[in-house]
C-alpha positions in Angstrom: 25.7 22.6 22.2 22.7 21.8 19.9 20.9 20.2 22.9 21.5 23.3 24.9 20.2 25.3 22.3 17.0 23.3 21.9 16.4 23.2 25.7 16.5 27.2 25.6 14.1 27.3 22.6 16.9 29.0 20.4 17.3 26.0 18.0 14.9 27.3 15.3 16.6 30.7 15.5 20.1 29.4 14.6 18.7 26.9 12.1 17.1 29.7 10.3 13.6 28.2 10.4 12.4 31.0 12.8 12.7 34.6 11.2 12.3 38.1 12.6 8.8 39.3 12.3 7.9 42.2 9.8 7.4 45.2 11.7 3.9 46.7 11.2 4.6 50.0 13.1 7.7 51.9 13.9 7.6 50.7 17.6 8.9 47.3 18.2 6.3 44.7 19.6 6.7 42.3 22.4 7.3 39.3 20.0 10.0 41.3 18.2 11.9 42.2 21.3 11.8 38.6 22.6 13.1 37.3 19.3 15.8 39.8 19.2 16.7 38.7 22.9 16.5 35.2 21.9 18.8 35.8 18.8 21.2 37.6 21.1 21.3 34.6 23.6 21.8 32.1 20.5 24.4 34.4 19.3 26.2 34.5 22.6 25.9 30.8 22.8 27.7 30.4 19.5 30.3 32.6 20.5 30.9 30.8 23.8 31.3 27.6 21.9 33.7 29.1 19.5 35.8 30.2 22.2 35.6 26.8 24.2 36.8 25.2 21.0 39.6 27.8 20.7 38.9 28.2 17.1 40.3 31.8 16.5 40.5 31.1 12.9 36.8 31.0 12.6 36.5 33.8 15.0 38.3 36.2 12.7 36.4 35.0 9.8 33.2 35.8 11.5 34.2 39.2 12.4 35.7 40.2 9.3 34.6 38.3 6.1 31.1 37.4 6.7 30.1 40.2 9.2 28.0 37.7 11.1 29.4 38.5 14.7 25.9 39.0 15.8 24.0 36.7 13.3 23.3 33.5 15.3 22.1 31.7 12.1 25.2 32.5 10.2 27.5 31.5 13.1 25.6 28.2 13.5 26.0 27.4 9.8 29.7 28.0 10.1 30.0 25.9 13.0 28.0 23.2 11.2 30.2 23.3 8.2 33.4 23.2 10.2 32.6 20.4 12.6 29.6 18.4 11.2 31.0 17.6 7.7 28.6 15.7 5.6 31.1 13.1 4.3 30.6 9.2 3.9 33.2 8.5 6.5 31.6 10.7 9.1 28.4 9.0 8.3 30.1 5.6 8.6 31.3 6.4 12.2 27.9 7.8 13.1 26.3 4.5 11.8 28.8 2.4 13.6 28.2 4.3 16.9 24.5 3.9 16.4 24.7 0.1 15.9 27.0 -0.3 18.8 24.9 1.2 21.3 24.2 -1.5 24.1 22.1 -1.2 27.4 24.3 -0.5 30.3 23.7 -2.5 33.2 22.9 0.5 35.4 20.7 2.2 32.6 17.0 2.8 32.5 15.2 1.8 29.2 14.2 5.6 29.0 18.1 6.7 28.9 18.7 4.0 26.3 16.1 5.3 24.0 17.5 9.0 24.6 21.0 7.7 23.7 19.6 6.0 20.5 17.5 9.1 19.4 20.7 11.4 19.9 22.8 9.2 17.9 20.1 8.8 15.1 19.9 12.5 15.1 23.5 12.9 14.6 23.4 10.3 11.5 20.3 12.4 10.0 22.5 15.6 10.4 25.3 14.2 8.5 23.2 13.4 5.4 23.6 15.7 2.4 20.6 17.3 0.9 19.8 14.9 -1.8 20.2 11.7 0.4 17.6 9.1 -0.2 17.1 5.5 0.6 19.0 4.4 -2.7 22.0 6.1 -1.1 21.5 4.7 2.2 21.3 1.3 0.9 24.5 1.6 -0.9 26.3 3.0 2.1 24.9 0.2 4.4 26.3 -2.2 1.7 29.5 -0.5 2.0 29.6 -0.6 5.9 28.8 -4.2 6.0 31.8 -5.0 3.6 34.1 -2.9 5.7 32.8 -4.1 9.0 33.4 -7.7 7.8 37.0 -7.1 7.4 39.6 -8.4 10.0 42.0 -6.4 12.0 44.8 -7.0 9.6 42.9 -4.7 7.2 42.8 -1.7 9.6 45.0 0.3 7.3 42.9 -0.3 4.1 39.8 0.5 6.3 41.2 3.8 7.4 42.0 4.9 3.7 38.4 3.8 2.7 37.0 6.0 5.4 39.0 9.1 3.8 37.1 8.7 0.5 34.5 11.2 -0.1 31.9 8.9 -1.9 31.7 5.8 0.1 29.1 4.0 -1.9 28.9 0.3 -2.9 30.5 0.7 -6.1 33.5 2.7 -4.9 34.0 0.4 -2.0 33.7 -2.9 -4.3 36.2 -1.4 -6.7 38.6 -0.5 -3.7 38.3 -4.1 -2.4 39.0 -5.5 -5.8 42.1 -3.3 -6.3 43.3 -4.3 -2.7 42.7 -8.1 -3.5 44.7 -7.7 -6.7 47.5 -5.8 -4.9 47.8 -8.6 -2.2 47.7 -11.5 -4.8 50.2 -10.0 -7.0 52.4 -7.7 -4.9 54.8 -5.4 -6.8 58.5 -5.6 -5.9 59.9 -2.5 -4.3 62.3 -0.4 -6.5 66.1 -0.9 -5.6 
């Protein structure tokens, strides 16, 4: 949906970076009318996405609680909060996808560039506001540790990906705890 919004010139409206202009006269200008029309188109696109995703619970929330039925920016924010959660596990999966991209036999180099750019955009959109290079270094260290595990650790990896903060210290502590549990298994209660 984000790609479609960009192609239609509506992404700045739903992201909130383009605001309605201040009216200097009582009659609306061409610019104001154009922005209102674009805002309505963006709102319709967000509603269509909502219906396609069959998220009736969100639709009810939009209609009643937030009063943002026609507010494309508020709807986009709600969709982003619901479907693009900025959690460490989501970023891990996005980075994993980014690093697993390979050129297909029948693919042009331009198409490969586009796929990498799209994947990188997803990675960037999953970062919290205060994300910096230090945090990236810690997450990349965590990724390498997790990716280095063999298949028999798949349950352990799944549990790690549920952790909210997937940084180096947290993963290392989980590794040490898992190592200790494997070396000194506790008997099951009878």
